[in-house]
C-alpha positions as CSV (number, residue, x, y, z in Angstrom):
1,M,29.4,13.9,-16.9
2,K,32.3,15.9,-15.8
3,T,29.9,18.9,-15.3
4,I,27.7,16.8,-13.2
5,T,30.1,15.4,-11.1
6,S,31.8,19.0,-10.4
7,R,28.5,20.4,-9.5
8,K,27.6,17.8,-7.1
9,H,31.1,17.9,-5.3
10,T,30.5,21.6,-5.0
11,Q,27.1,21.1,-3.6
12,S,28.5,18.7,-1.1
13,Q,31.5,20.9,0.0
14,L,29.0,23.8,0.4
15,M,26.7,21.8,2.5
16,G,29.4,20.6,4.9
17,A,30.7,23.9,5.2
18,A,27.2,25.5,5.8
19,L,26.8,22.8,8.5
20,A,30.1,23.5,10.1
21,T,29.4,27.2,10.1
22,V,26.1,26.5,11.8
23,L,27.3,24.0,14.4
24,L,30.8,25.5,15.3
25,P,29.5,28.4,17.0
26,F,26.9,26.4,19.0
27,A,29.8,24.2,20.1
28,A,32.1,27.0,21.2
29,H,29.0,28.8,23.0
30,A,28.2,25.5,24.6
31,N,32.0,25.0,25.7
32,E,31.9,28.3,27.2
33,V,28.6,27.5,29.2
34,D,30.1,24.1,30.4
35,N,33.4,26.0,31.7
36,A,31.5,28.8,33.2
37,A,29.3,25.9,35.0
38,G,32.4,24.2,36.2
39,D,32.2,25.9,39.6
40,A,28.5,25.3,40.2
41,P,27.7,23.5,43.3
42,P,27.2,19.7,42.7
43,A,23.6,19.9,43.7
44,S,22.8,22.2,40.7
45,K,24.6,19.7,38.4
46,V,22.8,16.7,39.7
47,E,19.5,18.3,39.1
48,I,20.1,19.4,35.8
49,V,21.4,16.1,34.6
50,G,18.1,14.6,35.9
51,K,16.7,16.9,33.2
52,A,18.9,16.2,30.2
53,E,16.4,14.8,28.0
54,N,14.3,17.2,26.0
55,A,11.5,17.1,23.5
56,F,14.0,16.3,20.5
57,K,16.9,14.7,22.1
58,A,16.8,11.0,23.5
59,E,19.0,9.4,26.0
60,H,18.5,5.8,24.6
61,A,17.4,3.5,22.0
62,S,14.6,1.5,22.9
63,S,16.0,-2.0,22.3
64,P,17.6,-3.8,25.0
65,K,20.5,-4.6,23.1
66,Y,21.7,-1.2,23.3
67,T,22.4,-1.0,26.9
68,E,24.4,2.5,26.9
69,K,23.3,6.0,26.2
70,L,23.7,7.3,22.7
71,V,26.7,9.1,23.3
72,D,28.4,6.0,24.5
73,T,27.0,3.9,21.6
74,A,29.7,2.9,19.0
75,Q,27.4,3.2,15.9
76,T,24.9,5.8,14.2
77,V,21.8,5.6,16.0
78,Q,19.2,8.3,15.4
79,V,16.1,8.5,17.6
80,I,13.4,10.6,16.2
81,K,10.9,11.3,19.1
82,K,7.3,12.0,18.6
83,E,7.4,15.7,19.8
84,L,9.5,16.2,16.5
85,F,7.4,14.7,14.0
86,E,4.1,16.0,15.7
87,Q,5.5,19.5,15.3
88,Q,6.0,18.7,11.8
89,G,2.5,17.4,11.2
90,A,4.0,14.1,10.0
91,L,1.5,11.7,9.6
92,T,3.3,8.7,8.1
93,L,6.6,6.8,8.5
94,T,7.8,8.0,5.4
95,E,7.3,11.7,6.3
96,A,9.0,11.1,9.8
97,L,11.9,9.7,8.2
98,R,12.5,12.9,6.7
99,N,14.4,13.8,9.7
100,T,17.2,11.7,8.8
101,P,19.3,12.4,5.9
102,G,19.6,10.2,2.9
103,V,16.6,8.0,4.0
104,G,13.5,8.2,1.8
105,A,11.0,6.4,-0.7
106,F,12.9,7.5,-3.7
107,F,12.0,4.2,-5.9
108,L,8.5,4.4,-7.3
109,G,8.5,0.8,-8.6
110,E,8.6,-1.2,-11.6
111,N,6.4,-3.3,-14.3
112,G,3.5,-1.1,-13.9
113,N,3.6,-1.5,-10.1
114,T,3.6,1.4,-7.5
115,N,5.2,0.9,-4.1
116,T,2.0,1.2,-1.7
117,G,4.0,0.7,1.5
118,D,7.0,2.1,3.0
119,A,9.5,1.6,0.4
120,I,12.4,2.9,2.2
121,F,16.2,3.3,0.9
122,M,18.8,3.8,3.2
123,R,22.3,4.3,2.3
124,G,22.0,3.0,-1.1
125,F,20.0,0.0,-0.4
126,D,16.3,-1.1,0.0
127,T,15.5,-1.1,3.6
128,S,11.9,-2.0,3.3
129,G,12.3,-5.5,4.7
130,S,14.0,-4.2,7.6
131,I,11.3,-2.5,9.7
132,F,10.6,-3.5,13.3
133,V,7.8,-2.8,15.9
134,D,9.1,-3.0,19.5
135,G,12.0,-4.9,18.2
136,A,10.0,-7.6,16.4
137,R,9.9,-7.9,12.6
138,D,7.1,-6.3,10.9
139,V,5.3,-7.7,7.7
140,G,3.1,-6.5,5.0
141,S,3.1,-3.8,2.2
142,I,1.6,-1.1,4.4
143,S,2.0,2.6,4.8
144,R,2.6,2.9,8.5
145,D,0.9,5.9,10.5
146,V,2.6,7.6,13.3
147,F,-0.4,8.0,15.7
148,N,0.5,5.2,18.0
149,L,4.4,5.9,18.2
150,E,6.6,7.3,21.0
151,Q,9.7,7.4,18.9
152,I,11.6,5.9,15.8
153,D,14.9,4.4,16.0
154,V,16.7,4.4,13.1
155,V,20.0,2.2,13.0
156,K,22.6,2.7,10.3
157,G,25.0,0.1,9.3
158,P,24.5,-3.7,9.1
159,A,21.9,-4.7,11.9
160,G,22.5,-8.5,11.3
161,T,23.8,-9.0,14.8
162,D,20.8,-7.0,16.2
163,N,17.9,-8.4,14.2
164,G,19.1,-11.1,12.0
165,R,18.6,-10.9,8.2
166,G,18.2,-7.5,6.7
167,S,19.3,-4.7,4.6
168,P,23.3,-4.3,4.2
169,T,22.8,-0.7,5.4
170,G,20.4,-0.4,8.6
171,S,17.0,-0.9,10.0
172,V,13.9,1.0,11.5
173,N,12.5,0.2,14.6
174,L,8.8,1.9,15.6
175,V,8.3,2.1,19.5
176,S,4.8,1.9,20.4
177,K,2.9,4.0,22.9
178,T,2.1,1.9,25.9
179,A,0.1,2.1,29.3
180,H,1.5,4.1,31.9
181,M,1.0,5.1,35.7
182,G,-0.6,8.4,34.8
183,Q,-3.7,10.2,34.0
184,A,-3.6,11.7,30.7
185,A,-6.0,12.5,27.9
186,S,-5.4,14.3,24.6
187,A,-6.9,14.8,21.1
188,A,-6.3,16.3,17.8
189,L,-8.3,17.7,15.1
190,T,-6.6,18.5,11.7
191,G,-7.9,20.2,8.6
192,G,-5.8,21.1,5.4
193,S,-5.3,21.2,1.8
194,A,-6.7,18.5,-0.5
195,S,-9.7,18.2,1.9
196,Q,-7.7,16.7,4.7
197,K,-9.6,15.6,7.7
198,R,-8.0,13.8,10.5
199,V,-8.8,13.1,14.3
200,T,-6.5,11.4,16.9
201,G,-7.1,10.7,20.3
202,D,-4.9,9.4,23.3
203,L,-6.3,8.4,26.5
204,N,-4.4,6.9,29.5
205,T,-6.0,6.0,32.9
206,V,-5.0,4.0,36.0
207,L,-7.4,1.3,36.9
208,N,-5.7,0.1,39.8
209,A,-2.8,2.2,41.4
210,E,-2.0,-0.4,44.1
211,R,-1.5,-3.3,41.5
212,G,0.0,-0.9,39.0
213,I,-3.0,-1.7,36.1
214,A,-3.3,0.9,33.4
215,L,-5.3,1.3,30.2
216,R,-4.2,3.4,27.2
217,L,-6.2,4.0,24.2
218,N,-5.0,5.5,20.9
219,V,-7.5,6.1,18.0
220,M,-7.2,7.8,14.6
221,A,-9.4,8.4,11.7
222,Q,-8.5,10.2,8.3
223,D,-9.9,11.1,5.0
224,A,-7.6,13.0,2.8
225,G,-6.6,13.7,-0.5
226,N,-3.2,14.5,-2.1
227,P,-2.6,18.3,-2.4
228,G,-0.5,17.6,-5.6
229,R,-2.5,14.8,-7.1
230,D,-5.9,14.4,-8.7
231,V,-8.0,11.6,-7.4
232,V,-5.4,10.0,-5.0
233,N,-6.9,9.6,-1.6
234,H,-5.9,8.4,1.8
235,Q,-8.6,6.9,3.8
236,R,-7.9,5.1,7.0
237,W,-8.8,4.5,10.6
238,A,-7.1,2.6,13.5
239,V,-7.4,1.7,17.0
240,A,-4.6,0.7,19.6
241,P,-5.6,-0.3,23.0
242,S,-2.6,-1.2,25.7
243,L,-3.2,-2.7,29.0
244,G,-0.4,-2.9,31.5
245,F,-0.2,-5.0,34.6
246,G,2.3,-4.4,37.6
247,L,3.8,-1.4,36.3
248,N,5.1,-0.3,39.6
249,G,6.6,-3.6,40.4
250,P,9.3,-5.9,39.4
251,T,7.1,-7.8,37.1
252,R,5.6,-5.7,34.2
253,V,3.1,-7.1,31.7
254,H,1.8,-5.1,28.6
255,V,-0.7,-6.5,26.3
256,D,-1.2,-4.5,23.1
257,Y,-3.3,-4.6,20.1
258,L,-3.4,-2.6,16.9
259,H,-5.9,-2.9,14.2
260,V,-5.6,-0.8,11.1
261,D,-8.2,-0.3,8.0
262,Q,-6.9,1.6,4.9
263,D,-9.1,2.2,1.7
264,N,-7.0,4.2,-0.5
265,V,-6.6,5.3,-4.2
266,P,-3.1,4.4,-5.3
267,D,-0.7,6.7,-7.2
268,G,0.8,5.3,-10.5
269,G,2.6,8.6,-10.9
270,V,2.8,10.8,-14.1
271,P,4.8,10.6,-17.5
272,T,8.3,12.0,-17.4
273,I,7.9,13.8,-20.8
274,G,9.1,17.1,-20.5
275,L,11.5,16.8,-17.7
276,P,15.2,17.3,-17.8
277,G,17.0,14.8,-19.3
278,Y,14.2,13.5,-21.4
279,T,14.6,12.5,-25.0
280,S,12.3,11.0,-27.7
281,P,11.7,7.2,-27.2
282,D,11.2,6.8,-31.0
283,A,13.9,7.9,-33.5
284,S,11.1,8.7,-35.9
285,R,9.5,11.1,-33.8
286,P,12.4,13.6,-32.5
287,F,9.8,16.2,-31.9
288,L,8.8,14.3,-28.5
289,A,12.1,15.5,-26.9
290,G,10.7,19.1,-27.0
291,A,7.2,18.3,-25.7
292,A,5.9,20.1,-22.7
293,A,5.7,18.4,-19.3
294,V,2.1,17.3,-18.4
295,D,0.3,18.9,-15.4
296,P,1.7,17.2,-12.1
297,K,-1.9,16.8,-10.7
298,N,-2.9,14.6,-13.7
299,F,-4.3,11.0,-12.8
300,Y,-3.8,8.4,-15.6
301,G,-5.2,5.6,-13.9
302,S,-9.3,4.8,-13.2
303,N,-11.8,6.3,-10.3
304,S,-12.2,2.4,-9.7
305,D,-8.4,2.0,-8.6
306,Y,-8.1,0.9,-5.1
307,D,-5.9,-0.2,-2.3
308,K,-7.5,-1.8,0.7
309,I,-5.5,-3.0,3.6
310,K,-6.4,-4.7,7.0
311,A,-3.7,-5.1,9.6
312,D,-4.0,-6.7,12.9
313,M,-1.3,-6.9,15.6
314,A,-1.6,-8.6,19.0
315,T,1.8,-8.3,21.2
316,A,2.2,-9.3,25.0
317,R,5.5,-8.0,26.5
318,I,6.9,-9.3,29.9
319,E,9.6,-7.5,31.9
320,H,11.0,-9.0,35.3
321,A,13.7,-7.7,37.4
322,F,15.1,-10.7,39.5
323,A,17.4,-8.1,40.8
324,P,18.8,-4.7,40.1
325,N,21.4,-6.5,38.0
326,L,19.4,-9.3,36.3
327,R,16.6,-8.6,34.2
328,L,14.6,-10.7,31.8
329,S,12.2,-9.2,29.0
330,N,9.8,-11.4,26.4
331,I,8.1,-10.2,23.5
332,S,5.2,-12.5,21.7
333,R,3.5,-11.3,18.8
334,Y,0.8,-12.5,15.9
335,G,0.4,-10.3,13.1
336,R,-1.6,-10.5,9.9
337,T,-1.9,-8.2,7.0
338,K,-4.1,-8.4,3.9
339,Q,-3.9,-6.2,1.0
340,D,-6.2,-6.2,-2.1
341,Y,-5.0,-3.8,-4.9
342,L,-5.9,-2.6,-8.2
343,L,-3.8,0.0,-10.3
344,T,-4.3,1.0,-13.9
345,A,-1.0,0.9,-15.0
346,W,0.2,2.9,-18.5
347,L,3.4,3.1,-20.5
348,T,5.0,5.9,-22.7
349,S,7.3,3.8,-24.2
350,A,7.3,4.2,-28.2
351,A,4.8,1.4,-28.9
352,N,2.2,2.7,-26.4
353,F,2.6,6.4,-27.2
354,R,0.5,7.7,-29.8
355,T,0.7,10.9,-31.7
356,P,-2.0,11.0,-34.2
357,V,-1.8,14.6,-35.0
358,V,2.0,15.7,-34.8
359,A,1.1,19.3,-34.6
360,D,-1.7,19.0,-32.0
361,P,-0.4,17.7,-28.7
362,S,-3.9,17.4,-27.5
363,T,-4.6,14.4,-29.6
364,W,-1.7,12.4,-28.1
365,T,-2.3,9.4,-25.9
366,V,-0.7,6.8,-23.7
367,A,-2.0,3.2,-23.4
368,R,-3.4,2.0,-20.1
369,S,-2.4,-1.2,-21.2
370,T,-1.6,-3.2,-17.7
371,R,-4.0,-3.4,-14.9
372,T,-1.9,-4.5,-12.0
373,V,-3.4,-6.4,-9.0
374,K,-2.1,-7.7,-5.6
375,D,-4.0,-10.2,-3.7
376,Q,-1.9,-11.0,-0.8
377,E,-1.7,-12.2,3.0
378,N,1.1,-12.0,5.3
379,K,1.3,-13.5,8.8
380,I,3.8,-13.6,11.5
381,L,4.2,-15.4,14.9
382,T,7.2,-14.5,16.9
383,N,8.5,-14.9,20.5
384,Q,11.9,-13.2,21.8
385,T,13.4,-13.7,25.0
386,T,16.2,-11.5,26.2
387,L,18.1,-11.9,29.4
388,T,20.3,-8.9,30.6
389,A,23.0,-9.4,33.4
390,D,25.4,-7.0,35.1
391,F,28.5,-8.3,36.8
392,E,32.2,-7.8,37.2
393,T,35.2,-9.7,36.6
394,G,38.1,-8.1,38.2
395,A,38.5,-4.6,37.0
396,L,36.0,-5.0,34.2
397,S,32.4,-4.4,34.4
398,H,30.0,-6.5,32.0
399,T,26.6,-6.0,30.6
400,L,25.8,-9.2,29.0
401,V,22.6,-9.5,26.9
402,T,21.7,-13.0,25.8
403,G,18.6,-14.2,23.9
404,L,16.7,-16.3,21.9
405,E,14.1,-15.7,18.9
406,F,11.7,-17.9,17.2
407,V,10.0,-16.4,14.0
408,N,7.3,-18.0,11.7
409,E,6.5,-15.9,8.6
410,T,4.0,-16.9,5.7
411,Q,2.9,-15.2,2.8
412,V,0.5,-16.0,0.0
413,T,-0.2,-14.2,-3.2
414,Y,-3.3,-15.0,-5.4
415,G,-3.4,-14.6,-9.1
416,R,-6.3,-13.0,-10.5
417,T,-7.9,-12.8,-13.9
418,G,-10.5,-10.5,-15.6
419,L,-8.7,-7.3,-14.7
420,G,-10.6,-5.3,-17.1
421,T,-9.5,-2.9,-20.0
422,M,-9.6,0.8,-20.5
423,P,-9.2,3.1,-23.6
424,A,-6.0,4.8,-23.8
425,A,-5.6,8.2,-21.8
426,N,-5.1,11.7,-23.3
427,L,-1.7,12.4,-22.4
428,Y,-2.4,16.0,-21.3
429,R,-6.2,15.7,-20.2
430,P,-6.5,12.2,-18.9
431,N,-10.0,10.8,-17.8
432,P,-10.0,8.7,-14.8
433,A,-14.0,8.1,-15.4
434,D,-13.4,6.5,-18.7
435,P,-15.2,3.1,-18.7
436,V,-13.6,-0.2,-17.5
437,T,-14.8,-3.0,-19.5
438,G,-14.5,-6.9,-18.7
439,Q,-13.6,-6.6,-15.2
440,T,-14.5,-9.6,-12.9
441,M,-11.5,-9.7,-10.7
442,A,-11.6,-13.7,-10.4
443,R,-9.1,-15.7,-8.7
444,T,-7.3,-17.9,-11.4
445,G,-6.0,-20.6,-9.0
446,A,-2.3,-19.8,-9.5
447,Y,-0.7,-18.4,-6.3
448,N,2.8,-18.0,-4.7
449,E,3.1,-19.2,-1.3
450,G,5.9,-19.2,1.3
451,E,6.9,-20.0,5.0
452,V,10.0,-19.2,6.4
453,D,11.1,-20.2,9.8
454,T,14.1,-18.7,11.9
455,Q,15.6,-19.7,15.0
456,S,18.0,-17.5,16.3
457,L,20.5,-17.1,19.3
458,Y,22.4,-14.0,20.0
459,A,24.7,-12.5,22.8
460,F,26.2,-9.2,23.3
461,D,28.8,-8.3,25.9
462,T,29.6,-4.7,26.7
463,I,32.7,-4.4,28.8
464,K,33.8,-1.2,30.7
465,L,37.3,-0.7,31.7
466,G,37.3,2.3,34.4
467,E,35.5,5.5,33.3
468,R,37.1,6.0,29.8
469,W,37.0,2.5,27.8
470,I,33.9,0.7,26.7
471,F,34.2,-2.4,24.5
472,N,31.4,-4.0,22.9
473,G,31.1,-7.6,21.1
474,G,28.3,-9.5,19.8
475,V,27.4,-12.4,17.7
476,R,24.2,-13.8,16.3
477,V,23.3,-17.3,14.7
478,D,20.3,-17.7,12.6
479,R,18.9,-20.9,11.2
480,F,16.9,-19.8,8.2
481,R,14.5,-22.2,6.7
482,G,12.3,-21.5,3.9
483,A,9.8,-23.3,1.8
484,Y,7.9,-21.9,-1.4
485,N,5.2,-23.1,-3.7
486,V,4.9,-21.4,-6.9
487,V,1.6,-22.5,-8.8
488,A,1.6,-20.8,-12.4
489,L,-1.2,-21.1,-14.9
490,T,0.3,-22.1,-18.0
491,N,-2.1,-22.9,-21.1
492,N,-5.0,-23.2,-18.5
493,V,-3.2,-25.7,-16.5
494,L,-1.8,-25.2,-13.1
495,V,1.8,-26.1,-13.1
496,P,3.5,-26.2,-9.6
497,T,7.1,-25.7,-8.6
498,R,8.6,-25.9,-5.2
499,F,11.7,-24.4,-3.8
500,N,13.5,-25.0,-0.4
501,V,16.1,-22.8,1.2
502,G,18.2,-23.8,4.2
503,K,20.9,-21.3,5.4
504,T,22.7,-20.6,8.8
505,L,23.8,-17.1,9.0
506,V,26.4,-15.8,11.4
507,N,26.7,-12.2,12.1
508,G,29.0,-10.2,14.4
509,K,29.6,-7.1,15.7
510,A,32.6,-5.4,17.7
511,S,33.5,-2.1,18.7
512,I,35.9,0.1,20.8
513,L,34.8,3.3,22.4
514,Y,37.1,6.0,24.3
515,K,35.5,8.6,26.5
516,P,37.8,11.8,26.6
517,T,35.0,13.4,28.9
518,K,31.9,12.1,30.6
519,D,30.0,13.7,27.9
520,S,32.0,12.7,24.8
521,S,33.3,9.7,23.0
522,V,35.2,8.5,20.0
523,Y,34.9,5.1,18.8
524,A,35.6,2.4,15.9
525,M,33.2,-0.1,15.0
526,V,32.9,-3.2,12.5
527,A,29.6,-5.1,11.9
528,S,28.3,-7.6,9.3
529,S,24.9,-8.4,8.0
530,K,23.7,-11.3,5.4
531,Q,20.4,-11.6,3.3
532,P,19.6,-15.1,2.3
533,P,17.7,-16.0,-1.0
534,G,14.0,-16.1,-0.6
535,A,14.0,-13.7,2.5
536,S,11.5,-11.4,1.0
537,F,9.3,-14.4,-0.3
538,A,10.6,-13.7,-3.8
539,V,11.9,-16.9,-5.3
540,S,13.3,-17.8,-8.7
541,G,14.7,-20.8,-10.3
542,N,16.6,-18.3,-12.8
543,A,20.3,-18.2,-12.8
544,N,20.3,-14.6,-13.3
545,S,18.4,-13.9,-10.2
546,A,19.7,-13.5,-6.6
547,Q,16.7,-15.1,-5.4
548,N,17.5,-18.5,-6.6
549,P,17.7,-20.8,-3.6
550,S,21.3,-22.4,-5.0
551,Y,23.0,-19.0,-4.3
552,D,24.7,-18.1,-1.0
553,P,23.4,-15.1,0.9
554,Q,24.2,-11.6,0.1
555,E,26.9,-10.5,2.6
556,S,27.8,-7.1,3.9
557,T,30.4,-5.5,6.0
558,T,30.5,-2.0,7.5
559,A,33.3,-0.2,9.4
560,E,32.6,3.2,11.0
561,I,34.7,5.5,13.2
562,G,33.1,8.5,14.9
563,G,32.6,10.7,17.7
564,K,29.7,12.1,19.7
565,L,29.5,15.2,22.2
566,D,26.8,16.3,24.7
567,L,27.0,20.0,25.4
568,L,24.9,22.4,27.4
569,R,24.6,20.1,30.5
570,Q,23.5,17.1,28.0
571,K,20.9,19.0,26.5
572,L,22.5,19.1,22.9
573,A,24.0,16.2,21.1
574,L,26.4,16.4,18.3
575,S,27.7,13.4,16.1
576,A,30.1,12.6,13.3
577,A,30.8,9.5,11.6
578,L,33.0,8.3,8.7
579,F,31.5,4.8,7.4
580,R,32.2,2.3,4.6
581,T,29.8,-0.5,3.6
582,E,31.0,-3.3,1.4
583,V,28.4,-5.8,-0.1
584,K,29.5,-9.0,-2.0
585,N,27.9,-12.0,-3.4
586,E,25.9,-10.0,-6.0
587,V,25.0,-12.3,-9.1
588,E,26.7,-11.3,-12.0
589,Q,27.0,-12.9,-15.6
590,D,30.7,-13.6,-16.8
591,P,31.4,-12.1,-20.2
592,V,33.1,-14.9,-21.5
593,D,31.3,-18.2,-20.6
594,L,27.9,-16.1,-20.1
595,Q,27.3,-18.2,-16.9
596,W,26.2,-16.6,-13.7
597,Y,28.4,-16.2,-10.6
598,Q,28.3,-14.4,-7.2
599,T,31.2,-12.3,-8.1
600,G,29.6,-8.7,-7.7
601,R,30.6,-6.2,-5.1
602,K,29.2,-2.7,-4.3
603,K,30.4,-0.2,-1.9
604,V,28.9,2.8,-0.2
605,Q,31.1,5.2,2.1
606,G,30.6,8.6,3.2
607,V,30.4,10.9,6.3
608,E,27.3,11.7,8.2
609,L,27.1,14.5,10.7
610,G,23.9,15.4,13.1
611,V,22.9,17.7,15.8
612,T,20.0,17.1,17.9
613,G,18.6,18.8,21.1
614,A,18.3,22.3,23.0
615,L,20.4,25.2,22.0
616,A,18.6,27.1,24.8
617,S,15.9,26.5,27.0
618,N,13.5,27.7,24.4
619,W,15.3,26.9,21.1
620,L,15.2,23.2,19.9
621,V,17.0,21.8,16.7
622,S,17.2,18.5,14.8
623,A,19.6,18.4,11.7
624,G,21.8,16.2,9.8
625,Y,23.9,16.0,6.8
626,L,25.0,12.9,4.8
627,Y,27.6,12.6,2.0
628,M,27.7,9.2,0.2
629,D,30.3,8.0,-2.5
630,T,28.8,4.8,-3.9
631,S,30.2,2.6,-6.6
632,V,30.0,-1.0,-8.2
633,D,33.5,-2.6,-7.6
634,E,32.9,-5.6,-9.4
635,G,30.1,-6.4,-12.1
636,R,27.9,-4.3,-14.3
637,M,26.9,-0.7,-13.9
638,I,23.6,-0.5,-12.6
639,T,22.4,3.2,-13.6
640,A,20.6,4.0,-16.7
641,S,23.4,6.7,-17.3
642,G,26.4,4.2,-17.1
643,E,27.9,6.1,-14.4
644,N,29.5,3.9,-11.4
645,S,27.2,4.7,-8.7
646,L,24.2,2.9,-6.9
647,T,20.6,3.8,-8.0
648,Y,18.3,5.8,-6.1
649,T,21.1,7.2,-3.5
650,P,21.5,11.1,-3.2
651,K,25.2,12.1,-3.1
652,S,24.2,14.7,-0.4
653,S,21.5,15.1,1.5
654,F,20.6,17.6,4.5
655,T,17.6,18.0,6.7
656,L,16.9,20.6,9.5
657,W,14.0,21.5,11.8
658,T,14.1,24.0,14.4
659,A,11.7,25.4,16.9
660,Y,11.7,28.6,19.0
661,D,9.2,29.5,22.1
662,V,8.9,33.3,21.6
663,N,6.9,33.3,24.7
664,S,4.9,30.8,26.9
665,S,2.1,30.8,24.5
666,F,3.7,31.3,21.1
667,K,6.1,29.0,19.0
668,I,7.6,29.2,15.8
669,G,9.6,26.7,13.7
670,G,10.7,25.7,10.3
671,G,12.8,23.4,8.4
672,A,14.6,22.6,5.3
673,R,15.4,19.5,3.1
674,F,17.9,18.9,0.4
675,S,18.1,15.9,-1.5
676,D,21.0,15.5,-4.4
677,E,20.1,14.3,-7.9
678,L,19.0,10.1,-8.0
679,K,20.3,8.0,-10.6
680,R,17.5,5.5,-11.8
681,G,18.2,1.9,-12.6
682,T,18.6,0.3,-16.2
683,D,16.1,-1.8,-18.0
684,G,16.5,-0.8,-21.5
685,A,14.3,1.9,-21.5
686,I,14.8,4.6,-24.4
687,G,14.4,8.4,-24.3
688,T,13.5,8.5,-20.5
689,P,15.3,10.5,-17.9
690,K,18.4,8.8,-16.5
691,Y,18.4,10.9,-13.4
692,T,16.5,13.3,-11.5
693,E,17.5,16.6,-10.4
694,S,18.4,17.9,-6.9
695,Y,16.0,20.2,-4.8
696,W,15.5,22.2,-1.8
697,V,12.1,22.0,0.3
698,F,11.5,24.5,3.2
699,D,8.4,24.1,5.6
700,A,7.3,26.4,8.5
701,M,5.4,26.1,11.9
702,A,3.6,28.5,14.0
703,S,1.7,27.3,17.3
704,Y,-0.1,29.4,19.7
705,R,-1.6,28.2,23.1
706,I,-5.1,29.5,23.5
707,S,-5.5,28.1,27.1
708,P,-3.5,25.4,29.4
709,N,-5.9,22.9,27.4
710,V,-6.0,23.9,23.9
711,D,-3.3,25.1,21.2
712,L,-3.5,25.7,17.6
713,R,-0.6,24.8,15.1
714,L,-0.4,25.8,11.6
715,N,2.0,23.9,9.2
716,V,2.9,25.2,5.8
717,Y,4.7,22.9,3.5
718,N,6.9,23.5,0.4
719,I,6.7,27.2,1.1
720,A,8.6,28.1,-1.9
721,D,6.5,25.9,-4.3
722,E,9.2,23.9,-5.5
723,H,8.7,21.3,-8.3
724,Y,10.7,18.3,-7.8
725,V,10.8,14.6,-8.4
726,A,10.1,12.7,-5.2
727,S,10.6,9.1,-6.8
728,I,10.9,7.7,-10.5
729,N,10.2,4.2,-11.6
730,K,13.0,1.9,-12.9
731,S,12.3,2.6,-16.7
732,G,12.0,6.3,-16.0
733,Y,8.6,6.5,-17.8
734,R,6.9,7.5,-14.6
735,Y,7.5,9.6,-11.6
736,T,5.9,10.9,-8.5
737,P,5.7,14.6,-8.1
738,G,6.8,16.3,-4.7
739,A,3.8,17.6,-2.9
740,P,3.4,21.5,-3.8
741,R,2.6,24.1,-1.6
742,S,0.1,23.1,1.0
743,A,-1.1,23.7,4.6
744,S,-2.6,22.3,7.5
745,L,-4.4,23.6,10.8
746,T,-4.4,21.5,14.0
747,A,-6.1,22.0,17.1
748,N,-4.6,20.1,20.1
749,F,-6.7,19.4,23.3
750,R,-5.5,18.3,26.7
751,F,-7.8,17.2,29.2
């Protein structure tokens, strides 16, 4: 273990040094430019400041709770604009989030299941339940497409004051495209590896200029395989109309709708046999430790596996300016997501791994013994009202944001029987066309049903003292009520159990920020977040489960100090932050009386660096580096290796994308991603890898404008064809291979 620790520290130091080496010359050059521009006429300054925002750098987060520019926001907030992820050819939220370091889908699942939605980890904790669309909570296990997104706001650190219950370490907010007062039409056609076929369209038209009425329509259709996997397929289509009223007046109304239909073949991963760290799960068969790795393209499920999703979301937003210093916004939403899912799961534990002819690996098999299913429907009805007021009290300037939010969420999951059986799969040559017998897929009558009602009241006050000091304080009170019915089928008898959860959650945030110059800041911030039992519709009567309603909410507190600097006439943003998050009320067993108590504590601390924007008029960059030191301060070790760190959390991670305009028609770009090794969780599995190895991935892009209305973009992914583990399941029997070298060609049309 000492060797591993030493190597990882060396990597993190080298990574930090490399990033500093890259950034310092830019900063020095930027200061020279700014100093040289100090004598420029005031009119020139005003004109350039007006153009500060560029294709990569955003000035503001979208939430009305963040009233200041990002450079004056005392927290790590990254805005990923559509221009960035479109350049990269990113299609899903998971792919777009590669632009922020240390955030990813590192966990494959457990108990034979595969995470079919956006299973996002951020700073050591699962953030999948803290995904929002236009500031309202999103629901359902769905892989979100980016075709209808303007930007993605990634807020790191507890977001309990902003959004209520949620992950200890942050949230993700998706900002939808909406109608605007302009005539625009565009389309894109993409073809690529694994028979990828995709088309998108974006049309905006003004229906009545005088009354400010406009219509926008975004559409998408895709049918694509996975370049690194057999059988796995992603087929979906979606439509998103947006109608705007009064867009040129004080009262603006947007009515939006989103429908998504997916018909995918889910990916259950491949066996970890032959990977670094793999040993035999059976002491009587030591030869398995030296067995060859399987072909990462192998598919061990059935051709009949499926993942069908239908999602609908209707949203109405109203914004009214009573006066320049008094503004009201309201968002109402109804959303529903239905998922019907079947995956042929398999295990390579000793009991399920057969080696009939030891000397002939072609005879070895793994049992496809578990057919996993999900028959689930989620609904959400929410209304959120926010009032923003600007006023002064003596020498202090205030921006006060107050609001009310009402949310009703329901989830029902039905049990099914007659899932069918399949013969064992050949380890090295699995056949997904093997017959399935006894499949009826009938509902059993068993179900889990939950309903959560939340009423929230929040207030934030941003106080400015002169031109240098900004103070911010916020508090949120959530009244959380959940009712759950669990109807289990036991000995052919339906046995109901009812659980109730009632909690009042209070979260707060406070910060102080000092501005050495107009375009820089240093700050300190502290914030809290809480996650009550049953918040994810998982409840349990077991004493060893944190989802037992008798327990208190999980609590987390984050402290952060940092600095931000806008350079090159506000074209380039630099940021640096030191943070520490402490999570308590984890459920642990006392070794003496063997009772369960909420005495567990975990900690994540580290440093995050970022740079976003334009290095020159024709050179854009987005980069970030994150180093995390994680530990279990009180309680049992949760990694399979026994190391005192958190699972599925890379110690060092780095992301970079840059694009350069060679001339008015030709653009080139490229990027790099680094992820340190991951520690998997412990569940008693024997012989499987306890960690995944670190990896680098490099991508490239070239774009050529054929005419003012047409351009072509070529994206090449993983150009070094790096073999790596993208995610691993809890037992370590299965992993998702990273995508190998692949390419796509996109034709963009503007009308």
